[in-house]
C-alpha positions as CSV (number, residue, x, y, z in Angstrom):
1,X,0.1,-0.1,0.0
2,X,1.2,3.4,-0.8
3,X,1.1,5.3,2.6
4,X,2.1,8.8,1.2
5,X,-1.0,9.5,-0.6
6,X,-2.7,12.6,0.2
7,X,-6.4,13.0,-0.3
8,X,-7.5,16.6,-1.3
9,X,-11.2,16.8,0.1
10,X,-11.7,20.4,-0.6
11,X,-11.9,19.6,-4.5
12,X,-15.7,18.9,-4.0
13,X,-17.7,22.0,-4.6
14,X,-20.8,21.3,-2.3
15,X,-22.7,24.0,-4.1
16,X,-22.6,22.0,-7.5
17,X,-25.7,20.3,-7.6
18,X,-25.4,18.9,-11.3
19,X,-22.4,18.4,-13.6
20,X,-23.0,16.6,-16.9
21,X,-19.9,16.6,-18.9
22,X,-21.6,14.2,-21.4
23,X,-18.6,11.8,-21.7
24,X,-20.1,8.6,-20.9
25,X,-18.4,5.7,-23.0
26,X,-21.2,3.9,-24.3
27,X,-23.8,6.9,-24.6
28,X,-26.7,5.3,-22.5
29,X,-26.4,7.6,-19.7
30,X,-24.9,11.1,-18.9
31,X,-23.1,10.7,-15.6
32,X,-23.4,13.2,-13.0
33,X,-20.1,14.2,-11.6
34,X,-21.4,16.1,-8.7
35,X,-21.7,14.7,-5.3
36,X,-25.5,14.4,-5.8
37,X,-25.1,11.6,-8.5
38,X,-28.3,12.5,-10.4
39,X,-27.3,10.8,-13.6
40,X,-29.2,11.7,-16.8
41,X,-31.0,8.9,-18.8
42,X,-30.8,9.5,-22.5
43,X,-33.9,8.6,-24.6
44,X,-35.8,9.3,-27.8
45,X,-32.8,9.6,-30.0
46,X,-30.4,11.6,-27.8
47,X,-26.9,10.5,-28.3
48,X,-23.5,11.5,-27.2
49,X,-21.4,12.4,-30.3
50,X,-17.7,13.0,-30.6
51,X,-16.5,16.6,-30.5
52,X,-12.9,17.9,-30.9
53,X,-12.5,17.4,-27.0
54,X,-14.5,14.4,-25.7
55,X,-18.2,14.1,-26.3
56,X,-21.3,16.4,-26.4
57,X,-25.0,15.8,-26.1
58,X,-27.1,15.8,-29.3
59,X,-30.9,15.7,-28.8
60,X,-31.2,15.0,-32.4
61,X,-34.7,16.9,-32.5
62,X,-37.0,15.3,-30.0
63,X,-34.3,13.5,-27.8
64,X,-33.9,13.9,-24.0
65,X,-31.6,13.6,-21.2
66,X,-33.5,13.5,-18.1
67,X,-32.1,13.9,-14.6
68,X,-34.0,14.1,-11.2
69,X,-32.1,17.2,-10.2
70,X,-34.1,20.4,-10.4
71,X,-32.9,24.1,-10.7
72,X,-33.6,25.8,-7.3
73,X,-35.7,28.6,-8.9
74,X,-36.9,29.9,-5.5
75,X,-33.3,30.7,-4.3
76,X,-30.0,31.8,-6.0
77,X,-28.6,29.6,-8.6
78,X,-26.2,29.4,-11.4
79,X,-26.5,27.6,-14.8
80,X,-23.4,27.1,-16.7
81,X,-23.6,25.7,-20.4
82,X,-21.0,24.9,-23.2
83,X,-23.1,25.0,-26.2
84,X,-22.3,24.0,-29.9
85,X,-25.0,25.9,-32.1
86,X,-26.4,24.4,-35.2
87,X,-28.1,27.5,-36.5
88,X,-27.3,31.2,-36.8
89,X,-29.5,32.0,-33.8
90,X,-29.7,30.7,-30.2
91,X,-32.1,31.9,-27.5
92,X,-32.8,31.4,-23.9
93,X,-36.1,31.7,-22.1
94,X,-37.1,32.2,-18.4
95,X,-40.8,31.4,-17.7
96,X,-42.8,33.1,-14.8
97,X,-46.6,32.2,-13.8
98,X,-49.1,33.8,-15.7
99,X,-49.9,34.4,-19.4
100,X,-47.2,35.8,-21.6
101,X,-45.0,36.3,-18.5
102,X,-41.3,35.5,-19.4
103,X,-38.0,37.0,-20.3
104,X,-36.0,36.0,-23.4
105,X,-33.0,36.9,-25.6
106,X,-32.1,35.9,-29.0
107,X,-28.3,35.8,-30.0
108,X,-26.4,35.7,-33.3
109,X,-24.0,32.7,-33.1
110,X,-21.8,30.9,-35.4
111,X,-23.1,27.2,-36.2
112,X,-20.5,24.6,-35.2
113,X,-18.5,27.1,-32.9
114,X,-18.8,26.4,-29.3
115,X,-19.7,29.3,-26.7
116,X,-20.1,29.3,-23.0
117,X,-23.3,30.7,-21.6
118,X,-23.8,31.4,-17.7
119,X,-27.2,32.3,-16.1
120,X,-27.0,33.8,-12.7
121,X,-29.9,34.5,-10.3
122,X,-29.1,36.6,-7.3
123,X,-32.0,37.5,-5.4
124,X,-34.5,39.2,-7.7
125,X,-31.7,40.1,-10.1
126,X,-30.8,37.9,-13.2
127,X,-27.6,38.2,-15.2
128,X,-26.6,36.4,-18.3
129,X,-23.0,36.1,-19.5
130,X,-21.6,34.9,-23.0
131,X,-18.0,33.9,-23.1
132,X,-17.5,35.8,-20.0
133,X,-19.1,39.2,-21.1
134,X,-22.3,40.3,-19.7
135,X,-25.1,40.5,-22.2
136,X,-28.2,40.7,-19.8
137,X,-29.1,42.2,-16.6
138,X,-32.4,42.8,-15.1
139,X,-34.9,42.7,-12.1
140,X,-37.0,39.4,-12.4
141,X,-40.9,40.0,-11.9
142,X,-41.3,36.9,-9.6
143,X,-40.1,33.6,-9.1
144,X,-39.1,31.6,-12.2
145,X,-40.9,28.3,-12.9
146,X,-39.1,27.2,-16.1
147,X,-35.9,27.6,-18.0
148,X,-34.8,26.8,-21.5
149,X,-32.1,27.4,-24.2
150,X,-33.5,27.1,-27.6
151,X,-32.7,27.0,-31.4
152,X,-35.1,28.0,-34.0
153,X,-36.2,24.4,-34.9
154,X,-39.9,24.0,-34.2
155,X,-39.6,20.3,-34.4
156,X,-36.9,20.1,-31.7
157,X,-33.3,21.3,-30.9
158,X,-30.2,20.3,-33.0
159,X,-27.7,22.2,-31.0
160,X,-25.3,20.2,-28.9
161,X,-24.5,20.6,-25.3
162,X,-21.0,19.9,-24.5
163,X,-21.2,20.5,-20.8
164,X,-24.0,21.4,-18.1
165,X,-23.6,22.7,-14.7
166,X,-26.0,23.9,-11.9
167,X,-25.0,25.7,-8.7
168,X,-27.2,26.5,-6.0
169,X,-25.5,29.6,-5.4
170,X,-25.0,32.9,-7.5
171,X,-21.6,32.7,-9.0
172,X,-19.5,35.8,-9.6
173,X,-18.0,36.5,-13.0
174,X,-14.6,35.6,-11.7
175,X,-15.9,32.2,-10.5
176,X,-17.4,31.7,-13.9
177,X,-14.3,32.5,-15.7
178,X,-12.4,30.0,-13.5
179,X,-14.9,27.3,-14.5
180,X,-14.0,28.0,-18.1
181,X,-10.3,28.1,-17.4
182,X,-10.4,24.7,-16.0
183,X,-10.2,23.1,-19.4
184,X,-7.5,25.1,-20.6
185,X,-4.6,23.8,-18.3
186,X,-2.8,20.5,-18.0
187,X,-2.2,19.4,-14.5
188,X,0.0,16.6,-13.1
189,X,-0.8,15.2,-9.6
190,X,1.5,12.6,-7.8
191,X,-0.5,10.8,-5.0
192,X,-3.2,13.4,-4.9
193,X,-0.8,16.5,-4.7
194,X,-0.4,18.8,-7.6
195,X,3.2,18.6,-8.6
196,X,3.3,22.5,-8.5
197,X,3.0,22.2,-4.9
198,X,6.5,20.8,-4.8
199,X,7.7,23.8,-7.1
200,X,7.9,21.0,-10.0
201,X,6.4,22.0,-13.3
202,X,6.2,19.6,-16.5
203,X,7.1,21.3,-19.7
204,X,6.7,18.1,-21.8
205,X,5.8,14.5,-21.7
206,X,6.1,11.3,-23.8
207,X,4.6,7.8,-23.1
208,X,1.1,9.0,-21.7
209,X,-0.9,7.9,-24.4
210,X,1.4,6.2,-27.0
211,X,0.9,2.7,-28.3
212,X,2.3,-0.1,-26.2
213,X,4.8,-2.6,-27.4
214,X,3.6,-6.1,-27.8
215,X,4.9,-9.0,-25.9
216,X,6.4,-11.6,-28.2
217,X,3.7,-13.9,-29.4
218,X,4.0,-17.7,-30.0
219,X,5.5,-18.3,-33.4
220,X,6.1,-21.5,-35.5
221,X,8.7,-21.9,-38.2
222,X,7.5,-24.5,-40.6
223,X,10.6,-26.0,-42.7
224,X,8.8,-26.0,-46.0
225,X,6.9,-22.8,-45.8
226,X,7.9,-19.2,-46.3
227,X,8.2,-17.1,-43.3
228,X,6.8,-18.0,-39.9
229,X,3.2,-18.7,-38.4
230,X,2.5,-16.0,-35.6
231,X,-0.2,-16.0,-33.2
232,X,-2.1,-12.9,-34.0
233,X,-5.1,-13.3,-31.6
234,X,-5.6,-11.7,-28.1
235,X,-2.4,-9.7,-28.0
236,X,-0.6,-8.8,-24.7
237,X,1.4,-5.7,-24.2
238,X,4.7,-4.9,-22.3
239,X,4.8,-2.2,-19.5
240,X,4.2,1.6,-20.2
241,X,7.3,3.8,-20.0
242,X,6.4,7.5,-19.1
243,X,8.8,10.2,-19.3
244,X,8.2,13.8,-17.8
245,X,10.4,16.8,-18.6
246,X,10.4,18.8,-15.6
247,X,11.8,22.0,-13.9
248,X,11.9,22.7,-10.4
249,X,11.6,26.2,-9.1
250,X,12.7,27.8,-5.8
251,X,13.5,31.3,-4.5
252,X,16.7,30.3,-2.9
253,X,19.4,27.7,-2.9
254,X,18.1,26.4,0.6
255,X,14.5,26.1,-0.6
256,X,15.8,24.5,-3.8
257,X,17.4,21.7,-2.0
258,X,14.4,21.2,0.3
259,X,12.1,20.9,-2.6
260,X,14.2,18.7,-4.4
261,X,14.4,16.3,-1.6
262,X,10.7,16.6,-0.7
263,X,9.9,15.7,-4.2
264,X,12.0,12.7,-4.7
265,X,11.2,11.5,-1.2
266,X,7.5,11.2,-2.3
267,X,8.5,8.8,-5.0
268,X,9.9,6.4,-2.5
269,X,8.1,3.8,-0.4
270,X,6.6,0.3,-0.9
271,X,4.0,-0.1,-3.8
272,X,2.9,2.1,-6.6
273,X,2.2,5.8,-6.8
274,X,-0.7,7.4,-8.5
275,X,0.3,9.8,-11.5
276,X,-2.8,11.7,-12.5
277,X,-2.9,13.9,-15.5
278,X,-5.9,16.3,-16.0
279,X,-6.3,17.6,-19.6
280,X,-8.9,19.3,-21.7
281,X,-11.1,19.6,-18.7
282,X,-11.1,17.5,-15.2
283,X,-14.0,15.0,-15.8
284,X,-11.8,12.4,-17.8
285,X,-8.3,12.3,-16.3
286,X,-5.5,9.9,-17.3
287,X,-4.4,7.7,-14.3
288,X,-1.3,5.4,-13.9
289,X,-0.1,3.2,-11.1
290,X,3.7,3.9,-11.4
291,X,7.1,3.4,-9.9
292,X,10.2,5.4,-10.3
293,X,13.3,3.0,-10.9
294,X,15.8,5.3,-12.5
295,X,17.5,8.1,-10.9
296,X,16.8,11.8,-11.9
297,X,19.6,14.3,-11.2
298,X,18.2,17.8,-11.8
299,X,20.8,20.0,-13.8
300,X,21.6,23.2,-11.9
301,X,24.1,25.9,-12.3
302,X,24.8,27.0,-8.7
303,X,25.2,30.8,-8.1
304,X,27.8,32.4,-5.8
305,X,25.1,33.9,-3.6
306,X,21.9,32.5,-2.0
307,X,19.5,35.1,-2.9
308,X,17.5,35.0,-6.3
309,X,15.3,32.4,-7.9
310,X,16.9,29.2,-8.8
311,X,15.7,26.6,-11.4
312,X,16.9,23.0,-12.1
313,X,15.8,20.8,-14.9
314,X,15.5,17.1,-15.0
315,X,13.9,14.0,-16.7
316,X,11.6,12.0,-14.7
317,X,11.1,8.5,-15.9
318,X,8.3,6.4,-14.6
319,X,7.2,2.7,-15.3
320,X,3.6,1.4,-15.2
321,X,4.0,-2.3,-15.0
322,X,0.0,-3.0,-15.5
323,X,-0.5,-0.7,-18.3
324,X,-4.2,-2.0,-19.5
325,X,-6.8,-0.7,-17.3
326,X,-10.4,0.2,-16.8
327,X,-11.0,3.5,-14.8
328,X,-14.1,4.6,-12.8
329,X,-14.6,7.6,-10.6
330,X,-16.1,7.8,-7.0
331,X,-17.6,11.0,-5.7
332,X,-18.9,11.1,-2.1
333,X,-18.9,11.9,1.5
334,X,-17.0,10.3,4.2
335,X,-18.3,6.7,4.8
336,X,-19.4,6.5,1.2
337,X,-19.0,3.2,-0.6
338,X,-17.9,1.7,-3.9
339,X,-19.1,-1.5,-5.2
340,X,-17.9,-3.5,-8.1
341,X,-19.2,-6.9,-9.3
342,X,-17.2,-8.8,-11.9
343,X,-17.0,-11.9,-13.8
344,X,-13.5,-12.7,-14.8
345,X,-11.4,-15.9,-15.2
346,X,-8.1,-13.7,-15.2
347,X,-6.9,-12.0,-12.0
348,X,-7.7,-8.4,-11.7
349,X,-6.1,-5.6,-9.3
350,X,-8.3,-2.8,-8.1
351,X,-6.5,0.4,-6.9
352,X,-9.1,2.5,-5.1
353,X,-7.5,5.7,-5.4
354,X,-7.2,6.4,-1.7
355,X,-3.7,4.6,-1.3
356,X,-5.4,1.1,-0.8
357,X,-5.9,-1.7,-3.3
358,X,-7.6,-5.2,-3.7
359,X,-5.4,-7.7,-5.5
360,X,-6.1,-10.9,-7.4
361,X,-9.8,-10.5,-8.0
362,X,-11.4,-13.2,-10.0
363,X,-14.4,-15.5,-10.2
364,X,-18.2,-15.4,-11.2
365,X,-20.3,-12.5,-10.2
366,X,-17.6,-11.5,-7.6
367,X,-18.6,-8.4,-5.7
368,X,-16.0,-6.2,-4.0
369,X,-16.8,-3.3,-1.8
370,X,-14.8,-0.5,-0.5
371,X,-15.6,2.3,1.9
372,X,-13.9,5.7,1.8
373,X,-12.9,7.3,5.1
374,X,-12.8,10.7,3.6
375,X,-14.9,12.9,1.6
376,X,-13.5,13.5,-1.9
377,X,-13.2,12.5,-5.6
378,X,-11.3,9.3,-6.3
379,X,-10.2,7.5,-9.6
380,X,-10.4,3.8,-9.3
381,X,-8.1,1.9,-11.5
382,X,-8.8,-1.9,-12.2
383,X,-5.9,-3.6,-14.1
384,X,-5.5,-6.9,-15.8
385,X,-6.7,-8.5,-19.1
386,X,-9.6,-6.0,-19.3
387,X,-10.8,-7.4,-22.5
388,X,-11.4,-10.8,-21.1
389,X,-13.9,-9.4,-18.5
390,X,-17.3,-11.4,-19.1
391,X,-19.4,-9.2,-17.0
392,X,-19.2,-5.9,-15.1
393,X,-21.4,-3.7,-13.1
394,X,-20.8,-0.8,-10.6
395,X,-22.4,2.1,-8.8
396,X,-19.6,4.1,-9.9
397,X,-18.9,6.7,-13.0
398,X,-17.4,5.0,-15.9
399,X,-14.5,7.0,-17.1
400,X,-12.4,4.6,-19.5
401,X,-13.6,1.1,-20.3
402,X,-10.4,-0.1,-21.7
403,X,-7.4,2.3,-21.5
404,X,-4.0,1.3,-22.7
């Protein structure tokens, strides 16, 4: 067990009551990544279609994605949407009790070009932002009873929704801009700690998503035939080698030495270490159970005096011994549980994301349960011959069905 792991429980936003990134692998459900877990069921032709980054919800006219979560109209709220319009106009509508009692606005947009919209109710005031710019601000005539975003198609909507979030508080413009910024940065975590906290920054990487080398297959060399006969079924792969080009930054030589020691000490100890890479949004991170075998000697030219910033560069080489995996996500309070039921004749290892693991899982309808002691978000990594799993069910969010 890796005893160095640090759980960051402050990552959960308790005011986030619905978060649909629309990245479900098989497209049957839109997982809710908030602590409420009010997953949306897709029906009537709604699908999740590939976009440049991830997937987006396409209603295809009359399709639906239904969640049990409701908008808290009687209190403050924020609705944040990333939209991909299909027409040159896009509108929003806020309904109130009574006849012809509503507020609406129609916008000129570019088909196929994504935009962000944020709708904020604070007291009796309603503000709308488009790509971080305020485009509407008015006092409401009462409590809303309905909200919609529409395109001009009478028979249904053909716009796509790349992401939807609902908060039960009124977010400031600065907070809304931070939500948008989350999809721009690539962050690297070691055992739950952002590597930047060690003063370590990653300038480049290799091996994170490249093709794995195959293990040597069974071959037969027949004397009277050309070439060889090679077993081309059910390939097996070698370990993954990851390389991170890093630099470590400090304000003085003393701080520099302390940071170097602290960072490399975090790679010591028994077991594996969790490397997590968040890119293009934080809903589908890449996760690896790695070990650091080779040394890494930061290159630094020492100055004569202590004051002043100091920077050292180094190449961190990591090995993932079990590179083929299925990745789930758990979001929950302290004491919340995870359940996995699997049928597999091959042994599987489960890394629960909190520094604990369950090894050598196999059998028919084998159920494994785990309780999390602290509130937080955890990625669960299941390694083994994933393609030979015969049956699988879980109460968790499916991030990657077969990642290698």
